[in-house]
C-alpha positions as CSV (number, residue, x, y, z in Angstrom):
1,M,40.4,-68.4,-2.2
2,C,40.9,-68.2,1.6
3,P,40.6,-71.0,4.2
4,G,37.6,-71.0,6.6
5,D,37.1,-68.2,9.0
6,G,37.1,-68.4,12.8
7,P,39.5,-68.2,15.7
8,P,42.0,-71.0,16.3
9,Q,40.9,-73.9,18.4
10,G,41.1,-73.1,22.1
11,A,41.4,-69.3,21.5
12,D,38.8,-68.6,24.2
13,R,40.9,-70.2,27.0
14,E,43.0,-68.2,29.4
15,P,46.6,-69.0,28.8
16,Y,47.7,-67.7,32.2
17,P,46.7,-68.6,35.7
18,R,43.9,-66.4,37.3
19,G,45.3,-63.1,38.4
20,E,48.3,-63.1,36.0
21,T,48.4,-61.2,32.7
22,M,50.3,-61.5,29.5
23,P,53.5,-59.4,29.5
24,R,52.9,-56.0,27.9
25,T,55.8,-56.4,25.5
26,V,54.3,-59.5,24.0
27,R,50.7,-58.1,23.5
28,P,51.4,-55.9,20.4
29,T,53.2,-58.7,18.6
30,I,50.5,-61.3,19.3
31,A,47.8,-58.8,18.4
32,L,49.4,-58.0,15.0
33,T,50.0,-61.7,14.3
34,V,46.4,-62.5,15.0
35,G,45.3,-59.6,12.9
36,L,47.5,-60.9,10.0
37,A,46.1,-64.4,10.2
38,A,42.6,-63.1,10.4
39,A,43.0,-60.8,7.4
40,L,44.5,-63.6,5.3
41,L,41.7,-65.9,6.2
42,A,38.9,-63.4,5.2
43,G,52.4,-63.7,-15.7
44,C,69.8,-60.5,-37.0
45,T,69.8,-58.0,-39.4
46,D,71.8,-59.1,-42.4
47,N,74.6,-56.6,-42.8
48,T,76.0,-58.1,-46.0
49,A,75.3,-56.2,-49.2
50,S,76.6,-55.9,-52.7
51,D,79.4,-53.3,-53.0
52,S,80.2,-53.3,-56.7
53,G,80.9,-49.6,-56.8
54,T,78.7,-49.1,-59.9
55,G,76.6,-46.0,-59.9
56,G,79.0,-43.9,-57.8
57,A,78.9,-43.2,-54.0
58,A,75.2,-42.3,-54.0
59,G,74.3,-45.4,-56.0
60,T,76.3,-47.6,-53.6
61,A,74.6,-46.1,-50.5
62,S,71.2,-46.6,-52.2
63,D,72.0,-50.2,-53.0
64,R,73.1,-50.8,-49.4
65,A,70.0,-49.2,-48.0
66,R,67.8,-51.4,-50.3
67,A,69.8,-54.5,-49.3
68,G,69.5,-53.7,-45.6
69,A,65.8,-53.1,-45.9
70,A,65.3,-56.4,-47.6
71,A,67.2,-58.2,-45.0
72,S,65.4,-56.7,-42.0
73,P,62.6,-58.8,-40.7
74,T,59.1,-57.2,-40.7
75,A,57.9,-56.9,-37.2
76,A,54.6,-58.7,-36.6
77,P,51.8,-56.4,-35.6
78,P,50.7,-56.8,-31.9
79,P,47.7,-59.0,-31.4
80,T,44.4,-57.2,-30.9
81,G,41.0,-58.7,-30.4
82,P,39.1,-60.8,-29.7
83,Y,40.8,-60.8,-26.3
84,V,40.0,-63.2,-23.5
85,A,41.3,-62.7,-19.9
86,L,41.6,-65.8,-17.7
87,G,42.7,-65.9,-14.1
88,D,42.3,-65.7,-10.4
89,S,41.7,-62.8,-7.9
90,Y,45.0,-61.1,-8.9
91,T,43.6,-60.8,-12.4
92,A,40.0,-60.1,-11.4
93,G,40.9,-57.1,-9.2
94,M,39.3,-58.2,-6.0
95,K,37.3,-55.4,-4.2
96,I,38.6,-52.7,-6.6
97,A,35.9,-50.4,-7.8
98,P,33.9,-50.7,-10.0
99,Q,33.0,-54.3,-9.4
100,V,31.4,-55.6,-12.6
101,G,30.0,-58.8,-14.2
102,E,28.4,-61.9,-12.9
103,P,28.6,-63.8,-10.6
104,G,29.3,-60.9,-8.2
105,A,31.4,-63.2,-5.9
106,C,34.1,-63.4,-8.6
107,Y,34.9,-59.8,-7.5
108,R,35.8,-58.8,-11.0
109,S,36.8,-55.1,-11.4
110,G,36.2,-52.9,-14.4
111,A,39.6,-51.4,-13.6
112,N,41.7,-54.6,-13.4
113,Y,44.7,-55.0,-15.7
114,P,42.7,-56.9,-18.4
115,S,40.2,-54.1,-18.7
116,L,43.0,-51.5,-18.9
117,V,44.9,-53.6,-21.4
118,A,41.7,-53.8,-23.6
119,K,41.4,-50.0,-23.3
120,G,45.0,-49.6,-24.2
121,L,44.5,-51.7,-27.3
122,S,41.3,-49.7,-28.2
123,L,39.2,-52.8,-28.3
124,A,35.5,-52.5,-28.7
125,A,33.3,-54.1,-26.0
126,D,32.5,-57.1,-28.1
127,Q,36.2,-57.7,-28.7
128,F,37.0,-58.3,-25.0
129,K,35.8,-60.8,-22.5
130,D,37.1,-61.1,-18.9
131,V,36.1,-64.4,-17.2
132,S,38.6,-64.3,-14.4
133,C,37.3,-65.1,-10.9
134,S,38.6,-64.8,-7.4
135,G,39.6,-68.1,-5.8
136,A,40.1,-69.7,-9.2
137,R,42.4,-72.7,-9.6
138,T,43.5,-74.4,-12.8
139,G,40.6,-76.8,-12.5
140,D,38.2,-73.9,-12.7
141,L,39.5,-73.1,-16.2
142,T,38.1,-76.4,-17.6
143,G,35.2,-76.8,-15.2
144,P,32.6,-74.5,-13.5
145,Q,33.6,-72.7,-10.4
146,K,31.0,-72.4,-7.6
147,V,31.2,-69.1,-5.7
148,A,29.0,-67.5,-3.0
149,D,26.3,-66.2,-5.3
150,G,26.4,-68.5,-8.2
151,T,28.6,-70.3,-10.6
152,N,31.3,-69.0,-12.9
153,P,31.4,-71.1,-16.1
154,A,34.6,-72.9,-17.1
155,Q,36.9,-70.1,-18.1
156,L,38.2,-71.8,-21.2
157,D,34.7,-71.9,-22.6
158,A,35.2,-68.3,-23.5
159,L,37.8,-69.1,-26.0
160,T,37.0,-69.6,-29.7
161,A,38.8,-70.2,-32.9
162,D,38.5,-66.4,-33.5
163,T,40.3,-65.5,-30.3
164,R,43.6,-63.6,-31.0
165,L,44.8,-62.6,-27.6
166,V,44.8,-64.5,-24.3
167,T,46.2,-63.5,-20.9
168,L,46.4,-66.2,-18.2
169,G,47.1,-65.3,-14.5
170,I,46.7,-68.3,-12.3
171,G,48.6,-70.9,-10.2
172,G,48.8,-69.1,-6.8
173,N,45.7,-70.9,-5.4
174,D,46.9,-74.2,-6.7
175,A,50.1,-73.8,-4.8
176,G,48.1,-72.7,-1.8
177,F,50.2,-69.5,-1.5
178,I,47.7,-67.5,0.6
179,E,47.4,-70.5,2.9
180,V,51.2,-70.6,3.2
181,V,51.3,-66.9,4.2
182,T,48.5,-67.6,6.8
183,E,50.4,-70.6,8.2
184,C,53.5,-68.5,8.6
185,A,51.6,-66.0,10.7
186,K,50.0,-68.8,12.8
187,A,53.4,-70.6,13.2
188,N,54.9,-67.4,14.4
189,L,52.1,-66.9,16.9
190,V,52.5,-70.4,18.3
191,D,56.3,-69.8,18.6
192,I,55.8,-66.5,20.5
193,V,53.3,-68.1,22.9
194,K,55.7,-71.0,23.5
195,G,58.4,-68.5,24.3
196,V,56.1,-66.7,26.8
197,I,55.1,-70.0,28.5
198,S,58.7,-71.0,28.8
199,D,59.5,-67.5,30.2
200,S,62.0,-66.8,27.4
201,A,62.3,-63.7,25.4
202,D,63.8,-65.7,22.5
203,R,61.9,-67.5,19.8
204,I,61.8,-71.3,20.0
205,S,62.7,-71.3,16.3
206,D,64.2,-68.6,14.0
207,S,62.0,-69.8,11.1
208,P,58.9,-71.8,12.5
209,C,57.1,-71.6,9.1
210,R,60.0,-72.9,7.1
211,D,60.4,-75.7,9.7
212,H,56.7,-76.5,9.3
213,Y,56.8,-76.9,5.5
214,A,60.3,-78.4,5.3
215,A,59.9,-81.1,7.9
216,G,61.8,-84.2,6.8
217,S,64.1,-84.2,3.9
218,G,63.9,-83.5,0.2
219,T,61.5,-81.1,-1.5
220,D,59.3,-79.1,0.8
221,E,55.5,-79.2,0.7
222,V,55.1,-75.9,-1.0
223,Q,57.5,-76.8,-3.7
224,R,55.6,-80.0,-4.4
225,K,52.4,-78.0,-4.8
226,V,54.1,-75.6,-7.1
227,D,55.4,-78.5,-9.2
228,A,52.0,-80.1,-9.4
229,A,50.4,-76.8,-10.4
230,G,53.0,-76.5,-13.1
231,D,51.9,-79.9,-14.6
232,R,48.3,-78.7,-14.7
233,I,49.2,-75.3,-16.2
234,G,51.1,-77.1,-18.9
235,Q,48.0,-79.0,-19.8
236,V,45.9,-75.9,-19.7
237,L,48.2,-74.1,-22.1
238,Q,47.9,-77.0,-24.6
239,D,44.1,-76.8,-24.3
240,V,44.2,-73.0,-25.0
241,K,46.3,-73.7,-28.1
242,K,43.8,-76.3,-29.3
243,R,40.8,-74.0,-28.7
244,S,42.4,-70.8,-30.1
245,P,45.2,-71.9,-32.4
246,K,45.7,-68.3,-33.8
247,A,45.8,-66.6,-30.4
248,K,48.9,-65.1,-28.9
249,V,49.1,-66.3,-25.3
250,Y,50.7,-64.3,-22.4
251,V,51.2,-66.0,-19.0
252,I,51.2,-63.3,-16.3
253,G,53.4,-63.7,-13.3
254,Y,52.7,-62.5,-9.8
255,P,53.9,-59.1,-8.5
256,G,56.3,-59.2,-5.5
257,L,54.4,-59.4,-2.2
258,L,57.5,-58.8,0.0
259,P,60.8,-56.9,-0.3
260,A,64.0,-58.8,-0.8
261,D,65.2,-57.5,2.6
262,P,62.7,-58.6,5.3
263,A,63.9,-55.8,7.5
264,N,62.0,-53.4,5.4
265,C,58.8,-55.0,6.6
266,L,59.3,-54.3,10.3
267,P,57.3,-51.0,10.1
268,V,54.3,-52.8,8.6
269,L,54.4,-56.3,10.0
270,G,56.5,-55.8,13.1
271,N,57.4,-59.3,14.4
272,A,54.1,-60.9,13.2
273,V,56.2,-63.1,10.9
274,A,59.8,-64.1,11.7
275,A,62.4,-62.4,9.4
276,S,63.6,-65.8,8.2
277,D,60.0,-66.8,7.3
278,L,59.6,-63.6,5.3
279,A,62.7,-64.7,3.3
280,F,61.1,-68.1,3.0
281,L,57.9,-66.6,1.5
282,V,60.0,-64.6,-1.0
283,E,61.7,-67.8,-2.0
284,K,58.4,-69.6,-2.5
285,Q,57.0,-66.8,-4.7
286,Q,60.2,-66.8,-6.8
287,Q,59.6,-70.6,-7.3
288,L,56.0,-70.0,-8.3
289,N,57.0,-67.3,-10.9
290,G,59.8,-69.5,-12.1
291,M,57.4,-72.4,-12.7
292,L,55.1,-70.1,-14.6
293,K,57.9,-68.9,-16.9
294,K,59.1,-72.4,-17.5
295,R,55.6,-73.6,-18.5
296,A,55.1,-70.5,-20.7
297,D,58.4,-71.1,-22.5
298,A,57.6,-74.8,-23.0
299,A,54.2,-73.9,-24.5
300,G,55.4,-71.2,-26.8
301,A,53.6,-68.6,-24.8
302,V,55.1,-65.3,-23.6
303,F,55.8,-64.9,-19.9
304,V,55.2,-61.5,-18.4
305,D,57.3,-60.8,-15.4
306,L,55.7,-58.6,-12.8
307,A,58.0,-59.4,-9.9
308,G,60.9,-57.3,-11.4
309,P,58.8,-54.2,-12.2
310,S,57.1,-54.4,-8.8
311,A,60.3,-54.2,-6.8
312,G,59.9,-51.4,-4.3
313,H,56.1,-51.6,-4.6
314,D,55.5,-54.6,-2.3
315,M,53.0,-54.6,0.6
316,C,55.6,-53.2,3.0
317,A,56.2,-50.1,0.9
318,G,54.5,-46.9,1.7
319,E,50.8,-46.4,0.9
320,D,51.8,-44.0,-2.0
321,K,54.1,-46.6,-3.5
322,R,52.7,-50.1,-2.9
323,W,51.0,-52.1,-5.6
324,V,50.0,-54.8,-3.2
325,E,48.1,-54.2,0.1
326,P,49.3,-55.4,3.5
327,P,47.2,-57.7,5.8
328,L,45.4,-54.6,7.0
329,P,44.6,-52.9,3.7
330,A,43.4,-49.5,2.7
331,Q,39.7,-49.1,2.3
332,G,38.4,-50.5,-1.0
333,S,41.3,-53.0,-1.3
334,A,41.7,-56.7,-0.4
335,P,44.5,-57.8,1.9
336,I,47.6,-59.3,0.2
337,H,46.2,-58.4,-3.2
338,P,47.0,-55.7,-5.8
339,N,45.3,-52.4,-5.3
340,A,44.0,-50.0,-8.0
341,K,47.5,-48.5,-8.5
342,G,48.9,-52.0,-8.8
343,Q,46.4,-53.1,-11.4
344,E,47.2,-50.0,-13.4
345,A,50.9,-50.6,-13.2
346,M,50.5,-54.2,-14.1
347,S,48.5,-53.3,-17.2
348,G,51.3,-51.1,-18.3
349,V,53.8,-54.0,-18.1
350,V,51.4,-56.3,-19.9
351,L,50.7,-53.8,-22.6
352,K,54.4,-53.3,-23.2
353,A,54.9,-57.0,-23.6
354,I,52.0,-57.2,-26.1
355,K,53.0,-54.2,-28.1
356,G,56.7,-55.2,-28.1
């Protein structure tokens, strides 16, 4: 899911002449920015009724009650099993205990939201199958995905004509979202270093990451990737319908990574990413979730919004509130990924959508 590890090219060179040192005010910001980059690299009742008056007041009320009952639509029961969960690391529950299933490098948790949804629906073990895998892209739904310790079979192969419930949480890796966050950290570091070299306390750019992706005119690079991912997800949803025509399909959006006000991230990120670039990242995630909703609607699936419910629970919220971990996560959690509390909260939102 993440790009290759290792320090940036030239990181071992001294940026200052012998005998000179980096200004102390710059060191914490650069250290946090490097830490961020390193960590990132590691979804009408009919009111008309007969009112003839025959039978007296009681009879009229009874007639109206019967007419109203006949006109009210019968609510469809919520889908149950067999249930198949498809998706990437946000679905799999990367690093959250207990880690279950094979291959192990899919980092699939027995406490991820699909497992908790299955429990909430009281499904038997043979009525639930979780084939999500960290690092998955849409191509890994229709083809095998190679991971560090083996191969995860094509996720859609888990679907059958008997499948009645499907959740799909994917698209972030296609859009390269983690790489975008990493690039924003790197772009900020470069901008800070340029400011130091030019002996200026000001940034060279207010939004170096936005400048990087929006170079030129027209749609920026991230938006192009989101649009391309949308085309593939549209095709995947058609394939799901063919394989499991009786299944109810839920497309799961991504929880909010950052607060709407970038200033709220200062205690966690400091100046590791420019405030304008934090706003840029919020904008890109909104576009990603917007694409997922559009594709779900077009395919007749249900879009489950997690961004709204996760407001105030982003990675810059306090440890007791956040659903998503910051670049330097708590033990047992992955950076920039949902934690155990987040998975539990996400399962509640998904269950509410399923049960109506």
